[in-house]
DSSP file (Angstrom, degrees, kcal/mol; ACC not computed):
  #  RESIDUE AA STRUCTURE BP1 BP2  ACC     N-H-->O    O-->H-N    N-H-->O    O-->H-N    TCO  KAPPA ALPHA  PHI   PSI    X-CA   Y-CA   Z-CA
    1    1 A Q              0   0    0      0, 0.0     2,-0.5     0, 0.0    28,-0.1   0.000 360.0 360.0 360.0 138.3   -0.6   21.8  -20.0
    2    2 A V        -     0   0    0     26,-0.1     2,-0.4    96,-0.1    96,-0.3  -0.708 360.0-145.9 -89.2 128.7   -1.4   20.5  -16.7
    3    3 A Q        -     0   0    0     -2,-0.5    22,-1.6    22,-0.3     2,-0.4  -0.774  18.3-165.4 -91.3 136.2    1.3   20.3  -14.1
    4    4 A L  E     -A   24   0A   0     -2,-0.4     2,-0.4    20,-0.2    20,-0.2  -0.940  12.2-164.5-126.0 145.0    1.2   17.4  -11.6
    5    5 A V  E     -A   23   0A   0     18,-1.7    18,-2.6    -2,-0.4     2,-0.2  -0.991  13.4-148.3-131.7 124.8    2.9   16.7   -8.4
    6    6 A E  E     +A   22   0A   0     -2,-0.4     2,-0.3    16,-0.2    16,-0.2  -0.617  26.0 155.4 -90.1 148.8    3.1   13.2   -6.8
    7    7 A S  E     +A   21   0A   0     14,-2.1    14,-2.7    -2,-0.2   112,-0.1  -0.965  33.8  74.1-157.6 171.0    3.1   12.5   -3.1
    8    8 A G        +     0   0    0     -2,-0.3    11,-0.3     1,-0.2   111,-0.1   0.367  58.2 135.8 104.4  -3.7    2.3    9.8   -0.6
    9    9 A G        +     0   0    0     12,-0.1     2,-0.3     9,-0.1    -1,-0.2  -0.122  18.8 133.4 -70.1 173.3    5.0    7.3   -1.1
   10   10 A G  E     -d  121   0B   0    110,-0.7   112,-2.7   109,-0.1     2,-0.5  -0.982  53.7 -65.1 170.9-168.6    6.9    5.7    1.8
   11   11 A Q  E     +d  122   0B   0     -2,-0.3     2,-0.3   110,-0.2   112,-0.2  -0.940  50.7 162.9-113.6 127.1    8.2    2.4    3.1
   12   12 A V  E     -d  123   0B   0    110,-2.6   112,-2.5    -2,-0.5     2,-0.2  -0.904  36.5-106.8-136.7 163.8    5.8   -0.3    4.2
   13   13 A Q  E >   -d  124   0B   0     -2,-0.3     3,-2.2   110,-0.2    73,-0.2  -0.545  54.9 -78.5 -86.8 158.9    5.9   -4.0    4.9
   14   14 A A  T 3  S+     0   0    0    110,-2.7    73,-0.2     1,-0.3    -1,-0.1  -0.272 121.4  31.5 -55.5 139.5    4.4   -6.6    2.5
   15   15 A G  T 3  S+     0   0    0     71,-3.2    70,-0.6     1,-0.3    -1,-0.3   0.275  97.6 117.3  90.9 -10.3    0.6   -6.7    3.0
   16   16 A G    <   -     0   0    0     -3,-2.2    70,-2.4    70,-0.2     2,-0.3  -0.106  56.4-123.7 -81.6-175.8    0.5   -3.0    3.9
   17   17 A S        +     0   0    0     67,-0.2     2,-0.3    68,-0.2    67,-0.2  -0.932  20.9 178.8-132.8 151.5   -1.3   -0.1    2.2
   18   18 A L  E     - B   0  83A   0     65,-2.1    65,-3.5    -2,-0.3     2,-0.5  -0.978  16.8-147.2-143.9 153.2   -0.4    3.3    0.8
   19   19 A R  E     - B   0  82A   0    -11,-0.3     2,-0.3    -2,-0.3    63,-0.2  -0.969  15.5-158.7-123.3 117.1   -2.4    6.0   -0.9
   20   20 A L  E     - B   0  81A   0     61,-2.6    61,-2.2    -2,-0.5     2,-0.4  -0.685   5.5-152.8 -92.7 146.7   -0.6    8.1   -3.5
   21   21 A S  E     -AB   7  80A   0    -14,-2.7   -14,-2.1    -2,-0.3     2,-0.4  -0.912   9.6-164.5-120.8 147.5   -1.8   11.5   -4.6
   22   22 A C  E     -AB   6  79A   0     57,-2.5    57,-2.4    -2,-0.4     2,-0.5  -0.908  14.5-160.6-132.7 101.9   -1.4   13.4   -7.8
   23   23 A A  E     -AB   5  78A   0    -18,-2.6   -18,-1.7    -2,-0.4     2,-0.3  -0.725   6.1-159.7 -91.1 126.7   -2.2   17.1   -7.5
   24   24 A G  E     -A    4   0A   0     53,-3.4     2,-0.4    -2,-0.5   -20,-0.2  -0.741  10.9-130.2-104.6 153.4   -2.9   19.0  -10.6
   25   25 A S        +     0   0    0    -22,-1.6   -22,-0.3    -2,-0.3     4,-0.2  -0.830  64.4   9.1-102.6 138.3   -2.8   22.7  -11.2
   26   26 A G  S >  S-     0   0    0     -2,-0.4     3,-1.2     1,-0.2     4,-0.2   0.141  89.2 -76.9  85.9 160.8   -5.6   24.7  -12.8
   27   27 A H  G >  S+     0   0    0      1,-0.2     3,-1.2     2,-0.1     4,-0.2   0.687 115.5  77.9 -69.2 -19.3   -9.2   24.0  -13.8
   28   28 A A  G >  S+     0   0    0      1,-0.3     3,-2.2     2,-0.2     4,-0.3   0.730  71.9  83.4 -65.1 -19.1   -8.1   22.1  -16.9
   29   29 A F  G X  S+     0   0    0     -3,-1.2     3,-1.8     1,-0.3    -1,-0.3   0.859  81.6  61.9 -51.8 -38.6   -7.2   19.1  -14.8
   30   30 A R  G <  S+     0   0    0     -3,-1.2    -1,-0.3     1,-0.3    -2,-0.2   0.703  98.7  56.9 -64.8 -19.4  -10.8   18.0  -14.8
   31   31 A N  G <  S+     0   0    0     -3,-2.2     2,-0.4    -4,-0.2    -1,-0.3   0.439  95.9  81.9 -90.7  -0.3  -10.7   17.5  -18.6
   32   32 A Y  S <  S-     0   0    0     -3,-1.8    68,-0.2    -4,-0.3     2,-0.2  -0.820  71.4-131.4-113.2 143.7   -7.8   15.1  -18.6
   33   33 A A  E     -E   99   0B   0     66,-2.6    66,-2.9    -2,-0.4     2,-0.4  -0.475  30.0-140.9 -75.7 162.3   -7.5   11.4  -18.1
   34   34 A V  E     -EF  98  51B   0     17,-2.1    17,-2.1    64,-0.2     2,-0.4  -0.988  13.7-164.4-132.2 139.3   -4.8   10.4  -15.6
   35   35 A G  E     -EF  97  50B   0     62,-2.6    62,-2.0    -2,-0.4     2,-0.4  -0.960   8.9-149.9-121.1 142.0   -2.3    7.5  -15.6
   36   36 A W  E     -EF  96  49B   0     13,-3.1    12,-3.2    -2,-0.4    13,-1.6  -0.924  20.3-172.2-106.4 137.2   -0.2    6.2  -12.8
   37   37 A Y  E     -EF  95  47B   0     58,-3.1    58,-2.7    -2,-0.4     2,-0.4  -0.918  10.7-152.9-130.1 152.7    3.2    4.6  -13.8
   38   38 A C  E     -EF  94  46B   0      8,-2.6     8,-2.7    -2,-0.3     2,-0.6  -0.989   5.0-164.5-129.1 133.9    5.8    2.7  -11.9
   39   39 A Q  E     -E   93   0B   0     54,-2.5    54,-2.3    -2,-0.4     6,-0.2  -0.930  17.0-162.2-115.3 106.5    9.5    2.4  -12.5
   40   40 A A    >   -     0   0    0     -2,-0.6     3,-2.3     4,-0.5    52,-0.2  -0.467  41.1 -74.9 -80.2 156.1   11.0   -0.5  -10.6
   41   41 A P  T 3  S+     0   0    0      0, 0.0    -1,-0.1     0, 0.0     3,-0.1  -0.284 117.9   1.3 -54.8 127.1   14.7   -0.7  -10.0
   42   42 A G  T 3  S+     0   0    0      1,-0.2     2,-0.3    -3,-0.1    -2,-0.0   0.592 115.6 101.4  74.5  10.6   16.5   -1.8  -13.1
   43   43 A K  S <  S-     0   0    0     -3,-2.3    -1,-0.2     1,-0.0     2,-0.1  -0.806  76.6 -95.5-125.1 165.3   13.2   -1.9  -15.2
   44   44 A E        -     0   0    0     -2,-0.3    -4,-0.5     1,-0.1     2,-0.2  -0.439  49.1 -96.4 -73.5 152.1   11.4    0.2  -17.7
   45   45 A R        -     0   0    0     -6,-0.2     2,-0.3    -2,-0.1    -6,-0.3  -0.510  49.3-166.5 -67.7 137.2    8.7    2.5  -16.5
   46   46 A E  E     -F   38   0B   0     -8,-2.7    -8,-2.6    -2,-0.2     2,-0.4  -0.935  25.2-108.7-130.3 147.4    5.3    0.8  -16.9
   47   47 A L  E     +F   37   0B   0     -2,-0.3   -10,-0.3   -10,-0.2     3,-0.1  -0.628  32.6 176.4 -73.7 130.6    1.6    2.0  -16.8
   48   48 A V  E     -     0   0B   0    -12,-3.2    13,-2.6     1,-0.4     2,-0.3   0.791  61.8  -9.9-100.9 -42.9    0.0    0.7  -13.6
   49   49 A A  E     -FG  36  60B   0    -13,-1.6   -13,-3.1    11,-0.2    -1,-0.4  -0.990  55.5-162.5-158.7 153.9   -3.5    2.2  -13.8
   50   50 A G  E     -FG  35  59B   0      9,-2.3     9,-2.1    -2,-0.3     2,-0.3  -0.968   2.0-166.0-139.0 153.3   -5.5    4.7  -15.9
   51   51 A I  E     -FG  34  58B   0    -17,-2.1   -17,-2.1    -2,-0.3     7,-0.2  -0.998  24.0-118.2-143.2 137.5   -8.7    6.7  -15.4
   52   52 A A    >   -     0   0    0      5,-2.7     3,-1.3    -2,-0.3   -20,-0.1  -0.221  39.8 -98.5 -69.4 165.7  -10.8    8.6  -17.8
   53   53 A W  T 3  S+     0   0    0      1,-0.3   -21,-0.2   -22,-0.2    -1,-0.1   0.838 124.3  45.2 -57.0 -36.6  -11.4   12.4  -17.3
   54   54 A S  T 3  S-     0   0    0    -23,-0.1    -1,-0.3    19,-0.0    20,-0.1   0.620 109.3-120.9 -84.4 -11.9  -14.8   11.8  -15.6
   55   55 A G  S <  S+     0   0    0     -3,-1.3    -2,-0.1     2,-0.2    17,-0.1   0.453  83.2 113.8  88.2  -0.8  -13.6    9.0  -13.4
   56   56 A G  S    S+     0   0    0      1,-0.1     2,-0.4    -5,-0.1    -3,-0.1   0.691  70.0  46.9 -83.8 -16.2  -16.1    6.6  -15.0
   57   57 A T        +     0   0    0      2,-0.0    -5,-2.7    -5,-0.0     2,-0.3  -0.986  64.5 174.0-129.2 136.4  -13.7    4.3  -16.7
   58   58 A R  E     -G   51   0B   0     -2,-0.4     2,-0.3    -7,-0.2    -7,-0.2  -0.939   9.9-168.0-135.4 156.2  -10.6    2.7  -15.3
   59   59 A N  E     -G   50   0B   0     -9,-2.1    -9,-2.3    -2,-0.3     2,-0.3  -0.991   7.0-164.6-143.8 152.4   -8.0    0.2  -16.4
   60   60 A Y  E     -G   49   0B   0     -2,-0.3   -11,-0.2   -11,-0.2     2,-0.1  -0.951  27.7-106.4-135.9 151.3   -5.2   -1.7  -14.5
   61   61 A A    >>  -     0   0    0    -13,-2.6     3,-1.8    -2,-0.3     4,-1.0  -0.486  39.2-116.2 -67.8 147.4   -2.1   -3.7  -15.2
   62   62 A D  T 34 S+     0   0    0      1,-0.3     3,-0.4     2,-0.2    -1,-0.1   0.831 112.1  64.4 -56.7 -32.1   -2.7   -7.4  -14.6
   63   63 A S  T 34 S+     0   0    0      1,-0.2    -1,-0.3     3,-0.0   -15,-0.0   0.689 111.8  32.8 -67.5 -19.3   -0.1   -7.3  -11.8
   64   64 A V  T X> S+     0   0    0     -3,-1.8     3,-2.5   -16,-0.2     4,-2.3   0.451  81.9 130.0-118.8  -3.1   -2.2   -4.9   -9.7
   65   65 A K  T 3< S+     0   0    0     -4,-1.0     4,-0.1    -3,-0.4    -3,-0.0  -0.271  81.1  14.9 -54.1 135.8   -5.8   -5.9  -10.5
   66   66 A G  T 34 S+     0   0    0      2,-0.4    -1,-0.3     1,-0.1     3,-0.1   0.265 126.0  60.2  83.0 -11.3   -7.8   -6.4   -7.3
   67   67 A R  T <4 S+     0   0    0     -3,-2.5    17,-2.1     1,-0.2     2,-0.3   0.705  97.5  51.2-116.1 -35.7   -5.1   -4.7   -5.1
   68   68 A F  E  <  -C   83   0A   0     -4,-2.3     2,-0.4    15,-0.2    -2,-0.4  -0.773  59.0-167.1-108.4 152.4   -4.9   -1.1   -6.5
   69   69 A S  E     -C   82   0A   0     13,-2.3    13,-3.1    -2,-0.3     2,-0.4  -0.979   6.1-155.9-140.4 125.2   -7.6    1.3   -7.1
   70   70 A I  E     +C   81   0A   0     -2,-0.4     2,-0.3    11,-0.2    11,-0.2  -0.796  19.7 169.9-100.3 141.1   -7.3    4.6   -9.1
   71   71 A S  E     -C   80   0A   0      9,-1.9     9,-2.7    -2,-0.4     2,-0.4  -0.939  19.1-149.5-144.8 166.9   -9.7    7.5   -8.5
   72   72 A K  E     -C   79   0A   0     -2,-0.3     2,-0.7     7,-0.2     7,-0.2  -0.978   3.8-163.3-146.9 127.6  -10.1   11.1   -9.5
   73   73 A D  E >>> -C   78   0A   0      5,-3.3     5,-2.0    -2,-0.4     4,-0.7  -0.899   4.9-175.1-111.9 101.1  -11.6   14.1   -7.7
   74   74 A N  T 345S+     0   0    0     -2,-0.7   -44,-0.2     1,-0.2    -1,-0.1   0.704  83.7  58.8 -72.0 -18.5  -12.2   16.9  -10.1
   75   75 A N  T 345S+     0   0    0      1,-0.2    -1,-0.2     3,-0.1    -2,-0.0   0.810 114.7  36.8 -76.6 -30.3  -13.3   19.2   -7.4
   76   76 A E  T <45S-     0   0    0     -3,-0.5    -2,-0.2     2,-0.2    -1,-0.2   0.408 104.4-128.3 -99.1  -1.0  -10.0   18.8   -5.6
   77   77 A N  T  <5 +     0   0    0     -4,-0.7   -53,-3.4     1,-0.2     2,-0.4   0.884  69.9 123.0  56.0  39.0   -7.9   18.6   -8.9
   78   78 A T  E   < -BC  23  73A   0     -5,-2.0    -5,-3.3   -55,-0.2     2,-0.3  -0.986  48.3-160.8-136.8 139.8   -6.4   15.4   -7.5
   79   79 A A  E     -BC  22  72A   0    -57,-2.4   -57,-2.5    -2,-0.4     2,-0.3  -0.873  17.8-156.7-113.3 154.3   -6.1   11.8   -8.6
   80   80 A Y  E     -BC  21  71A   0     -9,-2.7    -9,-1.9    -2,-0.3     2,-0.4  -0.905  16.9-157.4-130.8 155.1   -5.3    9.0   -6.2
   81   81 A L  E     -BC  20  70A   0    -61,-2.2   -61,-2.6    -2,-0.3     2,-0.6  -0.897  13.4-160.7-131.9 105.6   -3.8    5.5   -6.3
   82   82 A Q  E     -BC  19  69A   0    -13,-3.1   -13,-2.3    -2,-0.4     2,-0.6  -0.773  10.2-165.3 -87.3 122.8   -4.9    3.4   -3.4
   83   83 A M  E     +BC  18  68A   0    -65,-3.5   -65,-2.1    -2,-0.6     2,-0.3  -0.934  12.1 172.8-116.9 113.4   -2.5    0.5   -3.1
   84   84 A N        +     0   0    0    -17,-2.1   -67,-0.2    -2,-0.6   -68,-0.2  -0.737  59.3  23.2-115.1 163.8   -3.5   -2.5   -0.9
   85   85 A S  S    S-     0   0    0    -70,-0.6    -1,-0.2    -2,-0.3   -68,-0.2   0.910  85.6-158.7  49.6  48.7   -1.9   -5.9   -0.2
   86   86 A L        -     0   0    0    -70,-2.4   -71,-3.2    -3,-0.2   -70,-0.2  -0.237   8.8-158.9 -62.9 144.3    1.5   -4.5   -1.3
   87   87 A K    >   -     0   0    0    -73,-0.2     3,-2.3    -3,-0.1     4,-0.3  -0.860  32.0-110.8-119.9 156.1    4.2   -6.8   -2.4
   88   88 A P  G >  S+     0   0    0      0, 0.0     3,-1.7     0, 0.0    35,-0.4   0.835 117.2  63.3 -53.5 -33.1    7.9   -6.3   -2.6
   89   89 A E  G 3  S+     0   0    0      1,-0.3   -49,-0.0   -49,-0.0    -3,-0.0   0.565  89.0  69.6 -71.3  -7.5    7.6   -6.3   -6.4
   90   90 A D  G <  S+     0   0    0     -3,-2.3    -1,-0.3    33,-0.0    31,-0.1   0.566  73.6 120.2 -83.3  -8.4    5.5   -3.2   -6.2
   91   91 A T    <   +     0   0    0     -3,-1.7     2,-0.3    -4,-0.3    31,-0.2  -0.302  40.2  89.9 -58.0 135.1    8.6   -1.3   -5.1
   92   92 A G  E    S- H   0 121B   0     29,-2.5    29,-2.7   -52,-0.2     2,-0.5  -0.936  79.7 -63.0 162.8 179.8    9.6    1.6   -7.4
   93   93 A V  E     -EH  39 120B   0    -54,-2.3   -54,-2.5    -2,-0.3     2,-0.4  -0.841  48.8-148.1 -94.4 129.7    9.1    5.3   -8.1
   94   94 A Y  E     -EH  38 119B   0     25,-2.9    25,-2.0    -2,-0.5     2,-0.3  -0.835  17.8-179.2-104.0 134.2    5.5    6.1   -9.0
   95   95 A Y  E     -E   37   0B   0    -58,-2.7   -58,-3.1    -2,-0.4     2,-0.3  -0.910  13.6-149.1-128.6 152.7    4.6    8.9  -11.4
   96   96 A C  E     -E   36   0B   0     -2,-0.3     2,-0.3   -60,-0.2    20,-0.3  -0.924  10.9-171.9-120.8 155.2    1.4   10.4  -12.7
   97   97 A H  E     -E   35   0B   0    -62,-2.0   -62,-2.6    -2,-0.3     2,-0.4  -0.997  19.3-134.9-142.8 139.9    0.6   11.9  -16.1
   98   98 A A  E     -E   34   0B   0     -2,-0.3     2,-0.4   -96,-0.3   -64,-0.2  -0.816  25.4-166.6 -94.6 135.8   -2.4   13.8  -17.4
   99   99 A D  E     -E   33   0B   0    -66,-2.9   -66,-2.6    -2,-0.4   -46,-0.1  -0.959  25.5-141.6-126.9 142.2   -3.5   12.7  -20.9
  100  100 A A  S    S+     0   0    0     -2,-0.4     2,-0.3   -68,-0.2    -1,-0.1   0.710  87.8  40.8 -72.5 -18.0   -5.9   14.4  -23.2
  101  101 A G  S    S-     0   0    0      2,-0.1   -68,-0.2   -68,-0.1     4,-0.2  -0.792  85.9 -98.1-126.1 168.6   -7.3   11.1  -24.4
  102  102 A Y  S    S+     0   0    0     -2,-0.3     2,-0.2     2,-0.1   -50,-0.0  -0.995  97.8  47.2-135.8 140.5   -8.3    7.7  -22.8
  103  103 A P  S    S-     0   0    0      0, 0.0    -2,-0.1     0, 0.0   -68,-0.1   0.501  99.7-122.0 -62.7 151.5   -7.0    5.1  -22.6
  104  104 A V        -     0   0    0    -70,-0.2    -2,-0.1    -2,-0.2   -70,-0.0  -0.314  31.1-100.4 -67.9 155.0   -3.9    6.9  -21.4
  105  105 A R        -     0   0    0     -4,-0.2    -1,-0.1     1,-0.1     5,-0.0  -0.335  39.6 -98.8 -75.5 157.3   -0.8    6.3  -23.4
  106  106 A P    >   -     0   0    0      0, 0.0     3,-2.1     0, 0.0     4,-0.2  -0.196  40.6 -98.3 -66.5 166.8    1.9    3.8  -22.3
  107  107 A A  G >  S+     0   0    0      1,-0.3     3,-1.7     2,-0.2   -61,-0.1   0.858 123.3  61.8 -56.2 -36.6    5.1    5.1  -20.6
  108  108 A S  G 3  S+     0   0    0      1,-0.3    -1,-0.3   -63,-0.1     4,-0.1   0.649  91.8  68.8 -66.5 -12.3    7.0    5.0  -23.9
  109  109 A G  G <  S+     0   0    0     -3,-2.1    -1,-0.3     2,-0.1    -2,-0.2   0.524  86.6  79.6 -85.9  -4.0    4.5    7.5  -25.3
  110  110 A W  S <  S-     0   0    0     -3,-1.7     5,-0.1    -4,-0.2   -13,-0.0  -0.835  88.2-107.8-106.2 139.6    5.8   10.3  -23.1
  111  111 A P    >   -     0   0    0      0, 0.0     3,-2.0     0, 0.0     4,-0.3  -0.339  31.0-121.1 -59.3 145.4    8.9   12.4  -23.7
  112  112 A E  G >  S+     0   0    0      1,-0.3     3,-0.9     2,-0.2    -2,-0.0   0.835 111.8  53.5 -61.2 -33.6   11.6   11.6  -21.2
  113  113 A D  G 3  S+     0   0    0      1,-0.2    -1,-0.3     0, 0.0    -3,-0.0   0.359  91.8  76.0 -86.1  10.4   11.8   15.1  -19.9
  114  114 A S  G <  S+     0   0    0     -3,-2.0     2,-0.2     2,-0.0    -1,-0.2   0.517  72.3 102.2 -94.9  -5.4    8.0   15.3  -19.3
  115  115 A W    <   -     0   0    0     -3,-0.9   -18,-0.1    -4,-0.3   -20,-0.0  -0.556  62.8-140.9 -82.7 143.3    8.2   13.2  -16.1
  116  116 A G        -     0   0    0    -20,-0.3    -1,-0.1    -2,-0.2  -111,-0.1  -0.015  40.2 -83.2 -81.8-165.1    8.0   14.8  -12.6
  117  117 A Q        -     0   0    0      1,-0.1  -112,-0.1  -111,-0.1    -2,-0.1   0.731  63.1-155.9 -76.7 -20.5   10.0   13.7   -9.6
  118  118 A G        -     0   0    0    -22,-0.1     2,-0.4   -25,-0.1   -23,-0.2  -0.075  16.4 -90.7  72.1-178.6    7.7   10.9   -8.7
  119  119 A T  E     - H   0  94B   0    -25,-2.0   -25,-2.9  -112,-0.1     2,-0.3  -0.998  33.9-123.1-137.1 132.3    7.2    9.4   -5.3
  120  120 A Q  E     - H   0  93B   0     -2,-0.4  -110,-0.7   -27,-0.2     2,-0.5  -0.570  21.8-171.0 -83.7 133.0    9.1    6.4   -3.9
  121  121 A V  E     -dH  10  92B   0    -29,-2.7   -29,-2.5    -2,-0.3     2,-0.5  -0.991   4.2-176.6-120.2 123.3    7.4    3.3   -2.7
  122  122 A T  E     -d   11   0B   0   -112,-2.7  -110,-2.6    -2,-0.5     2,-0.5  -0.982   4.6-169.8-125.9 123.2    9.4    0.7   -1.0
  123  123 A V  E     -d   12   0B   0     -2,-0.5     2,-0.3   -35,-0.4  -110,-0.2  -0.951   8.9-158.9-114.6 120.8    7.8   -2.6    0.2
  124  124 A S  E      d   13   0B   0   -112,-2.5  -110,-2.7    -2,-0.5    -2,-0.0  -0.707 360.0 360.0-100.6 149.4    9.8   -4.9    2.4
  125  125 A S              0   0    0     -2,-0.3    -1,-0.1  -112,-0.2  -112,-0.1   0.458 360.0 360.0 -90.5 360.0    9.3   -8.5    2.9
């Protein structure tokens, strides 16, 4: 099983940018697809973006299309989420998950105790 650690969150004003990192342990990371998820205050955790193991295929939630970009560096065992044109509604805790298949499963497909600590993103208006 691949262990992942999220980082890169922070507080920005609307229209700003952040880049989140998801660092994986071990060589197995390159064989996994990766999903980024967001849990906004008072809401269910949702899939924001997913990327296939090779990085060749990506998918995005409609709410972030054209603003967010997911990437994966298998040499660095790290996946990224570039977040541009941020909006207050993007505020939440962001998590990543490695998945053996693609497309990555929705948030409801993961056991509750499988989530890491995540990284907080706060966008002020």
